[in-house]
DRENDO-1510 file (C-alpha; in Angstrom, 1 decimal, always signed):
<recs>
REC; n; res; u; v; w
REC; 1; UNK; +100.8; +83.1; +112.1 .
REC; 2; UNK; +102.8; +80.3; +113.6 .
REC; 3; UNK; +102.2; +78.0; +110.6 .
REC; 4; UNK; +104.5; +80.3; +108.5 .
REC; 5; UNK; +107.5; +79.3; +110.6 .
REC; 6; UNK; +106.7; +75.5; +110.7 .
REC; 7; UNK; +108.4; +73.1; +108.3 .
REC; 8; UNK; +106.8; +69.6; +107.8 .
REC; 9; UNK; +108.7; +66.7; +106.3 .
REC; 10; UNK; +106.4; +64.2; +104.6 .
REC; 11; UNK; +107.7; +60.7; +104.2 .
REC; 12; UNK; +105.7; +58.3; +102.0 .
REC; 13; UNK; +106.4; +56.1; +99.0 .
REC; 14; UNK; +103.0; +56.9; +97.4 .
REC; 15; UNK; +103.3; +60.0; +95.2 .
REC; 16; UNK; +99.6; +60.8; +95.5 .
REC; 17; UNK; +99.8; +60.8; +99.3 .
REC; 18; UNK; +102.7; +63.2; +99.3 .
REC; 19; UNK; +101.0; +65.5; +96.9 .
REC; 20; UNK; +97.7; +65.5; +98.9 .
REC; 21; UNK; +99.5; +66.2; +102.2 .
REC; 22; UNK; +101.5; +69.0; +100.5 .
REC; 23; UNK; +98.3; +70.7; +99.2 .
REC; 24; UNK; +96.6; +70.4; +102.6 .
REC; 25; UNK; +99.5; +71.7; +104.6 .
REC; 26; UNK; +100.7; +74.4; +102.2 .
REC; 27; UNK; +97.1; +75.6; +102.1 .
REC; 28; UNK; +97.3; +76.3; +105.8 .
REC; 29; UNK; +100.6; +78.1; +105.6 .
REC; 30; UNK; +103.1; +75.3; +106.4 .
REC; 31; UNK; +106.3; +74.8; +104.6 .
REC; 32; UNK; +106.5; +71.2; +103.2 .
REC; 33; UNK; +109.4; +69.0; +102.1 .
REC; 34; UNK; +108.8; +65.4; +101.0 .
REC; 35; UNK; +110.8; +62.2; +100.4 .
REC; 36; UNK; +109.8; +58.6; +99.5 .
REC; 37; UNK; +112.0; +56.5; +101.9 .
REC; 38; UNK; +113.1; +56.4; +105.5 .
REC; 39; UNK; +116.7; +56.5; +104.5 .
REC; 40; UNK; +116.2; +59.7; +102.5 .
REC; 41; UNK; +114.2; +61.2; +105.4 .
REC; 42; UNK; +117.1; +60.7; +107.9 .
REC; 43; UNK; +119.5; +62.2; +105.4 .
REC; 44; UNK; +117.3; +65.3; +105.0 .
REC; 45; UNK; +116.7; +65.9; +108.7 .
REC; 46; UNK; +120.0; +67.7; +109.4 .
REC; 47; UNK; +119.6; +69.7; +106.2 .
REC; 48; UNK; +116.1; +71.2; +106.7 .
REC; 49; UNK; +115.6; +70.8; +110.5 .
REC; 50; UNK; +111.9; +70.2; +110.2 .
REC; 51; UNK; +109.6; +71.0; +113.1 .
REC; 52; UNK; +107.4; +68.0; +112.4 .
REC; 53; UNK; +107.6; +64.7; +110.5 .
REC; 54; UNK; +104.6; +62.8; +109.0 .
REC; 55; UNK; +105.8; +59.3; +108.0 .
REC; 56; UNK; +104.3; +56.2; +106.6 .
REC; 57; UNK; +104.9; +52.9; +108.5 .
REC; 58; UNK; +105.4; +50.8; +105.4 .
REC; 59; UNK; +108.2; +52.1; +103.2 .
REC; 60; UNK; +110.6; +50.5; +100.7 .
REC; 61; UNK; +113.9; +49.5; +102.4 .
REC; 62; UNK; +113.9; +50.5; +106.1 .
REC; 63; UNK; +110.4; +51.0; +107.5 .
REC; 64; UNK; +108.9; +54.0; +109.3 .
REC; 65; UNK; +109.2; +52.4; +112.7 .
REC; 66; UNK; +113.0; +52.1; +112.2 .
REC; 67; UNK; +113.2; +55.8; +111.3 .
REC; 68; UNK; +110.9; +56.8; +114.2 .
REC; 69; UNK; +113.2; +54.9; +116.7 .
REC; 70; UNK; +116.3; +56.8; +115.3 .
REC; 71; UNK; +114.5; +60.1; +115.6 .
REC; 72; UNK; +113.3; +59.5; +119.1 .
REC; 73; UNK; +116.7; +58.5; +120.3 .
REC; 74; UNK; +117.8; +62.1; +120.0 .
REC; 75; UNK; +120.3; +61.4; +117.3 .
REC; 76; UNK; +118.7; +64.2; +115.1 .
REC; 77; UNK; +118.1; +66.7; +117.8 .
REC; 78; UNK; +117.1; +66.9; +121.4 .
REC; 79; UNK; +114.4; +67.2; +122.3 .
REC; 80; UNK; +113.3; +65.1; +119.3 .
REC; 81; UNK; +110.8; +66.6; +116.9 .
REC; 82; UNK; +107.3; +65.3; +116.9 .
REC; 83; UNK; +106.4; +62.5; +114.5 .
REC; 84; UNK; +103.0; +61.5; +113.2 .
REC; 85; UNK; +102.7; +58.0; +111.8 .
REC; 86; UNK; +100.3; +57.1; +109.0 .
REC; 87; UNK; +99.6; +53.8; +107.3 .
REC; 88; UNK; +97.1; +51.9; +105.1 .
REC; 89; UNK; +98.3; +48.5; +106.0 .
REC; 90; UNK; +99.7; +48.7; +109.6 .
REC; 91; UNK; +98.7; +46.3; +112.2 .
REC; 92; UNK; +97.5; +47.1; +115.7 .
REC; 93; UNK; +100.9; +46.0; +117.0 .
REC; 94; UNK; +102.6; +48.6; +114.7 .
REC; 95; UNK; +100.4; +51.3; +116.2 .
REC; 96; UNK; +101.2; +50.3; +119.7 .
REC; 97; UNK; +104.9; +50.1; +119.1 .
REC; 98; UNK; +104.9; +53.5; +117.3 .
REC; 99; UNK; +103.1; +55.1; +120.3 .
REC; 100; UNK; +105.5; +53.5; +122.8 .
REC; 101; UNK; +108.5; +54.8; +120.8 .
REC; 102; UNK; +107.1; +58.3; +121.1 .
REC; 103; UNK; +105.0; +59.0; +118.0 .
REC; 104; UNK; +102.7; +61.9; +118.6 .
REC; 105; UNK; +99.8; +60.4; +116.7 .
REC; 106; UNK; +98.9; +57.5; +114.5 .
REC; 107; UNK; +96.1; +57.3; +111.9 .
REC; 108; UNK; +95.2; +55.2; +108.9 .
REC; 109; UNK; +94.7; +56.0; +105.3 .
REC; 110; UNK; +92.7; +57.3; +103.5 .
REC; 111; UNK; +93.7; +60.6; +105.0 .
REC; 112; UNK; +91.1; +62.8; +106.5 .
REC; 113; UNK; +92.0; +66.5; +105.9 .
REC; 114; UNK; +90.5; +67.9; +109.1 .
REC; 115; UNK; +92.2; +65.2; +111.3 .
REC; 116; UNK; +95.5; +65.8; +109.7 .
REC; 117; UNK; +95.3; +69.6; +110.3 .
REC; 118; UNK; +94.2; +69.2; +113.9 .
REC; 119; UNK; +96.9; +66.6; +114.7 .
REC; 120; UNK; +99.6; +68.8; +113.0 .
REC; 121; UNK; +98.5; +71.9; +114.9 .
REC; 122; UNK; +98.5; +70.1; +118.2 .
REC; 123; UNK; +101.9; +68.5; +117.6 .
REC; 124; UNK; +103.4; +71.8; +116.6 .
REC; 125; UNK; +102.1; +73.6; +119.6 .
REC; 126; UNK; +103.3; +70.9; +121.9 .
REC; 127; UNK; +106.7; +71.0; +120.1 .
REC; 128; UNK; +107.0; +74.7; +120.7 .
REC; 129; UNK; +106.3; +74.2; +124.4 .
REC; 130; UNK; +108.8; +71.4; +124.8 .
REC; 131; UNK; +111.5; +73.3; +122.9 .
REC; 132; UNK; +111.0; +76.4; +125.0 .
REC; 133; UNK; +111.1; +74.3; +128.2 .
REC; 134; UNK; +114.3; +72.7; +127.0 .
REC; 135; UNK; +115.8; +76.1; +126.3 .
REC; 136; UNK; +114.8; +77.4; +129.8 .
REC; 137; UNK; +116.3; +74.3; +131.4 .
REC; 138; UNK; +119.5; +74.9; +129.5 .
REC; 139; UNK; +119.6; +78.5; +130.7 .
REC; 140; UNK; +118.9; +77.4; +134.2 .
REC; 141; UNK; +121.7; +74.8; +134.0 .
REC; 142; UNK; +124.1; +77.5; +132.8 .
REC; 143; UNK; +123.0; +79.9; +135.5 .
REC; 144; UNK; +123.8; +77.3; +138.2 .
REC; 145; UNK; +127.0; +75.9; +136.6 .
REC; 146; UNK; +129.9; +75.4; +138.9 .
REC; 147; UNK; +133.2; +76.8; +137.5 .
REC; 148; UNK; +136.7; +75.9; +138.7 .
REC; 149; UNK; +139.9; +74.1; +137.6 .
REC; 150; UNK; +142.1; +74.4; +140.7 .
REC; 151; UNK; +142.9; +71.4; +142.8 .
REC; 152; UNK; +140.6; +72.6; +145.6 .
REC; 153; UNK; +137.7; +72.7; +143.2 .
REC; 154; UNK; +138.5; +69.4; +141.5 .
REC; 155; UNK; +138.5; +67.8; +145.0 .
REC; 156; UNK; +135.1; +69.3; +145.6 .
REC; 157; UNK; +133.7; +68.1; +142.3 .
REC; 158; UNK; +134.9; +64.6; +143.2 .
REC; 159; UNK; +133.2; +64.8; +146.6 .
REC; 160; UNK; +129.9; +65.9; +144.9 .
REC; 161; UNK; +130.1; +63.0; +142.4 .
REC; 162; UNK; +130.5; +60.5; +145.3 .
REC; 163; UNK; +127.7; +61.9; +147.6 .
REC; 164; UNK; +125.1; +62.8; +144.9 .
REC; 165; UNK; +123.9; +59.3; +144.0 .
REC; 166; UNK; +123.6; +58.4; +147.7 .
REC; 167; UNK; +120.7; +59.3; +150.1 .
REC; 168; UNK; +123.1; +60.8; +152.7 .
REC; 169; UNK; +122.3; +64.2; +154.2 .
REC; 170; UNK; +124.9; +66.9; +153.4 .
REC; 171; UNK; +126.0; +69.9; +155.4 .
REC; 172; UNK; +127.7; +72.6; +153.3 .
REC; 173; UNK; +129.8; +75.2; +155.2 .
REC; 174; UNK; +131.4; +78.3; +153.7 .
REC; 175; UNK; +131.5; +82.0; +153.6 .
REC; 176; UNK; +128.7; +84.0; +152.1 .
REC; 177; UNK; +128.9; +84.2; +148.3 .
REC; 178; UNK; +131.0; +81.1; +147.8 .
REC; 179; UNK; +128.3; +79.2; +146.0 .
REC; 180; UNK; +126.8; +76.9; +148.6 .
REC; 181; UNK; +123.5; +76.8; +146.7 .
REC; 182; UNK; +125.4; +75.7; +143.5 .
REC; 183; UNK; +126.8; +72.8; +145.4 .
REC; 184; UNK; +123.4; +71.8; +146.7 .
REC; 185; UNK; +121.9; +72.1; +143.2 .
REC; 186; UNK; +124.7; +70.0; +141.7 .
REC; 187; UNK; +124.1; +67.3; +144.3 .
REC; 188; UNK; +120.4; +67.3; +143.4 .
REC; 189; UNK; +121.0; +67.3; +139.7 .
REC; 190; UNK; +123.2; +64.2; +139.8 .
REC; 191; UNK; +121.0; +62.3; +142.3 .
REC; 192; UNK; +118.2; +59.8; +141.8 .
REC; 193; UNK; +115.8; +62.6; +142.8 .
REC; 194; UNK; +116.9; +64.9; +139.9 .
REC; 195; UNK; +113.4; +64.8; +138.3 .
REC; 196; UNK; +111.8; +65.8; +141.6 .
REC; 197; UNK; +111.6; +69.3; +143.0 .
REC; 198; UNK; +114.5; +71.3; +144.4 .
REC; 199; UNK; +113.1; +73.6; +147.1 .
REC; 200; UNK; +115.3; +76.3; +148.6 .
REC; 201; UNK; +114.5; +77.7; +152.0 .
REC; 202; UNK; +116.3; +80.8; +153.2 .
REC; 203; UNK; +116.0; +80.2; +157.0 .
REC; 204; UNK; +117.5; +83.7; +157.7 .
REC; 205; UNK; +114.9; +85.5; +155.6 .
REC; 206; UNK; +111.8; +83.9; +157.2 .
REC; 207; UNK; +110.6; +85.5; +160.5 .
REC; 208; UNK; +110.8; +83.1; +163.4 .
REC; 209; UNK; +107.1; +83.2; +164.0 .
REC; 210; UNK; +106.4; +82.0; +160.4 .
REC; 211; UNK; +109.1; +79.5; +159.8 .
REC; 212; UNK; +107.2; +76.5; +161.2 .
REC; 213; UNK; +104.2; +77.4; +159.0 .
REC; 214; UNK; +106.5; +77.8; +155.9 .
REC; 215; UNK; +108.3; +74.5; +156.5 .
REC; 216; UNK; +105.4; +72.3; +157.6 .
REC; 217; UNK; +102.3; +74.1; +156.4 .
REC; 218; UNK; +99.2; +74.9; +158.4 .
REC; 219; UNK; +95.5; +74.1; +158.7 .
REC; 220; UNK; +92.8; +76.7; +158.1 .
REC; 221; UNK; +92.1; +78.7; +161.2 .
REC; 222; UNK; +95.2; +77.5; +163.1 .
REC; 223; UNK; +96.3; +81.1; +163.7 .
REC; 224; UNK; +95.2; +84.6; +162.8 .
REC; 225; UNK; +95.5; +85.0; +159.0 .
REC; 226; UNK; +95.4; +81.3; +158.3 .
REC; 227; UNK; +92.3; +81.6; +156.0 .
REC; 228; UNK; +93.0; +78.3; +154.2 .
REC; 229; UNK; +95.0; +75.2; +154.4 .
REC; 230; UNK; +98.6; +75.6; +153.2 .
REC; 231; UNK; +101.1; +72.9; +152.2 .
REC; 232; UNK; +104.6; +73.4; +153.8 .
REC; 233; UNK; +107.9; +73.3; +151.9 .
REC; 234; UNK; +108.8; +69.9; +153.2 .
REC; 235; UNK; +105.6; +68.6; +151.7 .
REC; 236; UNK; +106.2; +70.4; +148.4 .
REC; 237; UNK; +109.7; +69.0; +148.2 .
REC; 238; UNK; +108.6; +65.4; +148.8 .
REC; 239; UNK; +110.1; +63.2; +146.1 .
REC; 240; UNK; +113.0; +65.7; +145.7 .
REC; 241; UNK; +115.5; +67.8; +147.7 .
REC; 242; UNK; +114.9; +70.5; +150.3 .
REC; 243; UNK; +117.8; +72.9; +150.7 .
REC; 244; UNK; +117.9; +74.6; +154.1 .
REC; 245; UNK; +120.1; +77.5; +153.5 .
REC; 246; UNK; +121.5; +79.4; +156.5 .
REC; 247; UNK; +120.3; +76.7; +158.9 .
REC; 248; UNK; +122.3; +78.3; +161.7 .
REC; 249; UNK; +119.7; +81.1; +161.9 .
REC; 250; UNK; +116.8; +78.8; +162.5 .
REC; 251; UNK; +115.0; +79.1; +165.8 .
REC; 252; UNK; +115.3; +76.3; +168.4 .
REC; 253; UNK; +111.6; +75.5; +168.2 .
REC; 254; UNK; +111.8; +75.0; +164.5 .
REC; 255; UNK; +115.0; +73.0; +164.9 .
REC; 256; UNK; +113.1; +70.6; +167.1 .
REC; 257; UNK; +110.5; +70.0; +164.5 .
REC; 258; UNK; +113.0; +69.6; +161.7 .
REC; 259; UNK; +114.8; +67.0; +163.9 .
REC; 260; UNK; +111.6; +65.1; +164.4 .
REC; 261; UNK; +111.0; +65.1; +160.6 .
REC; 262; UNK; +114.5; +63.8; +159.9 .
REC; 263; UNK; +113.9; +61.0; +162.5 .
REC; 264; UNK; +110.5; +59.9; +161.4 .
REC; 265; UNK; +110.1; +61.1; +157.8 .
REC; 266; UNK; +106.8; +62.7; +158.8 .
REC; 267; UNK; +105.4; +66.2; +159.3 .
REC; 268; UNK; +102.4; +67.7; +161.1 .
REC; 269; UNK; +100.9; +70.9; +159.8 .
REC; 270; UNK; +100.6; +73.8; +162.3 .
REC; 271; UNK; +97.2; +73.4; +163.9 .
REC; 272; UNK; +96.8; +69.9; +162.6 .
REC; 273; UNK; +97.0; +66.4; +164.0 .
REC; 274; UNK; +97.4; +64.2; +161.0 .
REC; 275; UNK; +100.9; +62.9; +160.3 .
REC; 276; UNK; +102.0; +63.3; +156.7 .
REC; 277; UNK; +104.8; +61.1; +155.3 .
REC; 278; UNK; +107.4; +62.9; +153.2 .
REC; 279; UNK; +110.2; +61.4; +151.2 .
REC; 280; UNK; +112.8; +64.2; +150.9 .
REC; 281; UNK; +116.5; +64.6; +150.9 .
REC; 282; UNK; +117.8; +67.3; +153.2 .
REC; 283; UNK; +120.8; +69.4; +152.3 .
REC; 284; UNK; +121.7; +72.2; +154.7 .
REC; 285; UNK; +124.2; +75.1; +154.5 .
REC; 286; UNK; +125.5; +77.7; +156.8 .
REC; 287; UNK; +128.2; +80.4; +157.0 .
REC; 288; UNK; +128.3; +80.0; +160.8 .
REC; 289; UNK; +130.5; +77.6; +162.8 .
REC; 290; UNK; +127.7; +75.3; +164.0 .
REC; 291; UNK; +130.1; +73.7; +166.5 .
REC; 292; UNK; +130.4; +77.1; +168.3 .
REC; 293; UNK; +126.6; +77.6; +168.1 .
REC; 294; UNK; +126.1; +74.1; +169.7 .
REC; 295; UNK; +128.5; +75.0; +172.5 .
REC; 296; UNK; +126.6; +78.2; +173.1 .
REC; 297; UNK; +123.3; +76.3; +173.2 .
REC; 298; UNK; +122.0; +78.2; +170.1 .
REC; 299; UNK; +121.9; +75.1; +167.9 .
REC; 300; UNK; +120.7; +71.6; +168.8 .
REC; 301; UNK; +123.6; +69.1; +169.0 .
REC; 302; UNK; +121.4; +66.2; +168.0 .
REC; 303; UNK; +120.2; +68.1; +164.9 .
REC; 304; UNK; +123.8; +69.0; +164.0 .
REC; 305; UNK; +124.8; +65.4; +164.0 .
REC; 306; UNK; +121.7; +64.5; +161.9 .
REC; 307; UNK; +122.6; +67.0; +159.3 .
REC; 308; UNK; +126.4; +66.6; +159.3 .
REC; 309; UNK; +126.4; +63.1; +157.7 .
REC; 310; UNK; +128.6; +64.3; +154.8 .
REC; 311; UNK; +130.3; +67.6; +155.4 .
REC; 312; UNK; +131.4; +69.7; +152.4 .
REC; 313; UNK; +133.3; +72.9; +152.4 .
REC; 314; UNK; +132.6; +75.7; +149.8 .
REC; 315; UNK; +136.1; +77.3; +149.5 .
REC; 316; UNK; +136.5; +81.1; +149.5 .
REC; 317; UNK; +137.6; +82.7; +146.2 .
REC; 318; UNK; +140.8; +84.0; +147.7 .
REC; 319; UNK; +141.9; +80.3; +148.1 .
REC; 320; UNK; +141.6; +79.6; +144.4 .
REC; 321; UNK; +142.9; +82.7; +142.6 .
REC; 322; UNK; +143.6; +80.8; +139.4 .
REC; 323; UNK; +139.8; +80.3; +139.0 .
REC; 324; UNK; +139.3; +84.1; +138.9 .
REC; 325; UNK; +140.2; +84.2; +135.2 .
REC; 326; UNK; +137.7; +81.4; +134.3 .
REC; 327; UNK; +135.0; +83.1; +136.3 .
REC; 328; UNK; +135.6; +86.5; +134.8 .
REC; 329; UNK; +135.6; +85.2; +131.3 .
REC; 330; UNK; +132.3; +83.3; +131.8 .
REC; 331; UNK; +130.6; +86.2; +133.6 .
REC; 332; UNK; +131.7; +88.9; +131.1 .
REC; 333; UNK; +130.6; +86.7; +128.1 .
REC; 334; UNK; +127.3; +86.1; +129.9 .
REC; 335; UNK; +126.5; +89.7; +130.6 .
REC; 336; UNK; +127.7; +90.9; +127.1 .
REC; 337; UNK; +125.2; +88.4; +125.5 .
REC; 338; UNK; +122.5; +89.3; +128.0 .
REC; 339; UNK; +122.8; +93.0; +127.2 .
REC; 340; UNK; +123.3; +92.6; +123.4 .
REC; 341; UNK; +126.9; +93.8; +123.5 .
REC; 342; UNK; +129.8; +92.6; +121.4 .
REC; 343; UNK; +132.3; +90.5; +123.4 .
REC; 344; UNK; +134.5; +92.7; +125.5 .
REC; 345; UNK; +138.1; +91.6; +126.1 .
REC; 346; UNK; +139.9; +92.3; +129.4 .
REC; 347; UNK; +143.3; +93.9; +129.4 .
REC; 348; UNK; +146.0; +91.8; +131.0 .
REC; 349; UNK; +146.6; +94.4; +133.8 .
REC; 350; UNK; +142.9; +94.3; +134.7 .
REC; 351; UNK; +143.0; +90.5; +135.0 .
REC; 352; UNK; +146.1; +90.7; +137.1 .
REC; 353; UNK; +144.4; +93.1; +139.5 .
REC; 354; UNK; +141.3; +91.0; +139.7 .
REC; 355; UNK; +143.4; +88.0; +140.6 .
REC; 356; UNK; +145.3; +89.8; +143.3 .
REC; 357; UNK; +142.2; +91.1; +145.1 .
REC; 358; UNK; +141.0; +89.2; +148.2 .
REC; 359; UNK; +137.3; +89.1; +147.3 .
REC; 360; UNK; +135.6; +89.4; +150.7 .
REC; 361; UNK; +132.2; +88.9; +149.0 .
REC; 362; UNK; +133.6; +85.9; +147.0 .
REC; 363; UNK; +132.1; +84.7; +143.7 .
REC; 364; UNK; +128.9; +86.8; +144.3 .
REC; 365; UNK; +131.0; +90.0; +144.5 .
REC; 366; UNK; +132.9; +89.0; +141.4 .
REC; 367; UNK; +129.8; +88.3; +139.4 .
REC; 368; UNK; +128.2; +91.6; +140.4 .
REC; 369; UNK; +131.4; +93.5; +139.5 .
REC; 370; UNK; +131.5; +91.8; +136.1 .
REC; 371; UNK; +128.0; +92.9; +135.3 .
REC; 372; UNK; +129.0; +96.5; +136.2 .
REC; 373; UNK; +132.1; +96.4; +134.2 .
REC; 374; UNK; +130.3; +95.1; +131.1 .
REC; 375; UNK; +127.7; +97.9; +131.3 .
REC; 376; UNK; +130.0; +100.8; +132.2 .
REC; 377; UNK; +133.1; +100.0; +130.1 .
REC; 378; UNK; +133.8; +100.8; +126.5 .
REC; 379; UNK; +135.0; +98.3; +123.8 .
REC; 380; UNK; +137.4; +96.6; +126.3 .
REC; 381; UNK; +137.7; +96.4; +130.0 .
REC; 382; UNK; +140.8; +98.0; +131.4 .
REC; 383; UNK; +142.4; +98.6; +134.8 .
REC; 384; UNK; +140.8; +102.1; +134.9 .
REC; 385; UNK; +137.4; +100.5; +134.8 .
REC; 386; UNK; +138.0; +98.7; +138.1 .
REC; 387; UNK; +136.8; +100.2; +141.4 .
REC; 388; UNK; +139.5; +101.9; +143.6 .
REC; 389; UNK; +139.5; +99.2; +146.2 .
REC; 390; UNK; +140.7; +96.7; +143.6 .
REC; 391; UNK; +143.1; +99.0; +141.8 .
REC; 392; UNK; +144.7; +99.9; +145.1 .
REC; 393; UNK; +144.7; +96.5; +146.6 .
REC; 394; UNK; +148.1; +95.2; +147.6 .
REC; 395; UNK; +147.1; +92.1; +149.6 .
REC; 396; UNK; +148.5; +88.8; +148.4 .
REC; 397; UNK; +146.0; +86.6; +146.5 .
REC; 398; UNK; +147.6; +83.4; +147.8 .
REC; 399; UNK; +146.3; +82.0; +151.0 .
REC; 400; UNK; +149.0; +79.7; +152.6 .
REC; 401; UNK; +146.3; +77.6; +154.3 .
REC; 402; UNK; +145.1; +76.4; +150.9 .
REC; 403; UNK; +148.4; +74.8; +150.2 .
REC; 404; UNK; +149.5; +73.6; +153.6 .
REC; 405; UNK; +149.2; +70.0; +152.5 .
REC; 406; UNK; +151.9; +70.5; +149.9 .
REC; 407; UNK; +155.7; +70.3; +150.2 .
REC; 408; UNK; +157.8; +73.2; +148.8 .
REC; 409; UNK; +158.4; +71.4; +145.5 .
REC; 410; UNK; +154.7; +70.6; +145.0 .
REC; 411; UNK; +153.8; +74.2; +145.9 .
REC; 412; UNK; +156.3; +75.6; +143.3 .
REC; 413; UNK; +154.9; +73.3; +140.6 .
REC; 414; UNK; +151.3; +74.2; +141.5 .
REC; 415; UNK; +152.1; +77.9; +141.3 .
REC; 416; UNK; +154.0; +77.5; +138.0 .
REC; 417; UNK; +151.2; +75.5; +136.5 .
REC; 418; UNK; +148.6; +78.1; +137.5 .
REC; 419; UNK; +150.7; +81.0; +136.3 .
REC; 420; UNK; +151.2; +79.3; +132.9 .
REC; 421; UNK; +147.5; +78.7; +132.5 .
REC; 422; UNK; +146.9; +82.4; +133.5 .
REC; 423; UNK; +149.3; +83.6; +130.8 .
REC; 424; UNK; +147.8; +81.3; +128.2 .
REC; 425; UNK; +144.3; +82.7; +128.8 .
REC; 426; UNK; +145.5; +86.2; +128.6 .
REC; 427; UNK; +147.2; +85.6; +125.3 .
REC; 428; UNK; +144.4; +83.5; +123.8 .
REC; 429; UNK; +146.6; +80.3; +123.9 .
REC; 430; UNK; +149.0; +81.9; +121.4 .
REC; 431; UNK; +152.1; +79.8; +122.3 .
REC; 432; UNK; +154.7; +82.2; +120.9 .
REC; 433; UNK; +153.3; +85.3; +122.7 .
REC; 434; UNK; +152.8; +83.3; +125.9 .
REC; 435; UNK; +156.4; +82.0; +125.8 .
REC; 436; UNK; +157.7; +85.5; +125.2 .
REC; 437; UNK; +155.7; +86.9; +128.1 .
REC; 438; UNK; +157.1; +84.1; +130.3 .
REC; 439; UNK; +160.6; +84.7; +129.1 .
REC; 440; UNK; +161.2; +81.2; +127.9 .
REC; 441; UNK; +161.5; +79.4; +124.6 .
REC; 442; UNK; +158.5; +77.9; +122.8 .
REC; 443; UNK; +160.0; +74.4; +123.0 .
REC; 444; UNK; +160.4; +74.9; +126.8 .
REC; 445; UNK; +156.8; +76.0; +127.1 .
REC; 446; UNK; +155.6; +72.9; +125.1 .
REC; 447; UNK; +157.6; +70.7; +127.5 .
REC; 448; UNK; +155.9; +72.3; +130.5 .
REC; 449; UNK; +152.4; +72.0; +129.0 .
REC; 450; UNK; +153.1; +68.3; +128.6 .
REC; 451; UNK; +154.6; +67.9; +132.0 .
REC; 452; UNK; +151.7; +69.6; +133.7 .
REC; 453; UNK; +149.1; +68.1; +131.4 .
REC; 454; UNK; +147.8; +71.6; +130.5 .
REC; 455; UNK; +145.2; +71.4; +127.7 .
REC; 456; UNK; +143.0; +74.0; +126.2 .
REC; 457; UNK; +139.4; +73.6; +127.2 .
REC; 458; UNK; +136.8; +73.4; +124.4 .
REC; 459; UNK; +134.4; +76.3; +124.4 .
</recs>
């Protein structure tokens, strides 16, 4: 029974009210704690972590409205626990204010047993739904988190921070597996449309004869199989962001309709005549060189210019080898937790090989490999657990083109900084062991940490 796992904190200065509520709630299987003031209630919240608070408005010292405001601010947990307000002397204004602050319910004394139980049950069920939704959102945020500490990624993060609050269209280019969708989601999450939908469209996966129906919807009977009216993805995304992934694979006829939508902000369903206004931000991505497709008349030049308002480049993993360690650690920890395994450390030689590999499949390939390594390895991941193509790889991990903007001195400093960070991670930020592995004194390593502003990230 759910009641057995629900703790209720009762806050009332009248002893008889506290005793009555305890009897009613414990009779239904709820665990009950009680205090006689708002100050004591806030002190008890971190100790007992109640699932629900029933609180009087009029209390000695600070009143219940004051405590309600503190709870709803998220100071004692987010999302905040539900609060039911009760009072024998509250005014209508108190009830309105409590409701506006976020109180789940408000009722007057004398207490009606049945109403209390119904209100508590409803509040608890709603709390479970909100808590589960919050947990799912946190998992979703972790799933789509962007990871990187190299200069090339810091620059990308800065660009995302600048473009996200604007309404500008964004064209993301980059190889398959580099995380173009993550960039699009980050832009959406930090935009004014973050509470609206994020709709992803894989233009390469939709057959050409269906893409117009998918994007713009269709009316009943507009073609064979159209047995009912269907809303298109542009319409569904209205008020949010539509992400047109692999836009370079879209047919020319669909391109023409997308262009018209970008120009007018309106769509027409297939087989329909009514113009429907949509307010949607468009982010597009491709692993093709759209300029070449334009030159070959495979992509509309006017659409290209409409989409390419703010160009962003998703860098290949081989151009940021220092990020491989961060990504491997995150992926391995994630898959260990997902499979119920104890954390599996990676041997230094395995990490070195992973960093030296060229990663033609980019981050997607690395993530898939980490899942395989977690499942197939023993207590730790060694070089022998790596596939032959990685163990035998001798190609350099450094791409000169990623550093062509630097002079020789800056390049040396960048490499030294990345190498020190790499060694620190391998040795768990143990300064003595790291200095020994680098062949320098501890004092010298401390100087370099200060000079390069290298700090341990909180986990």
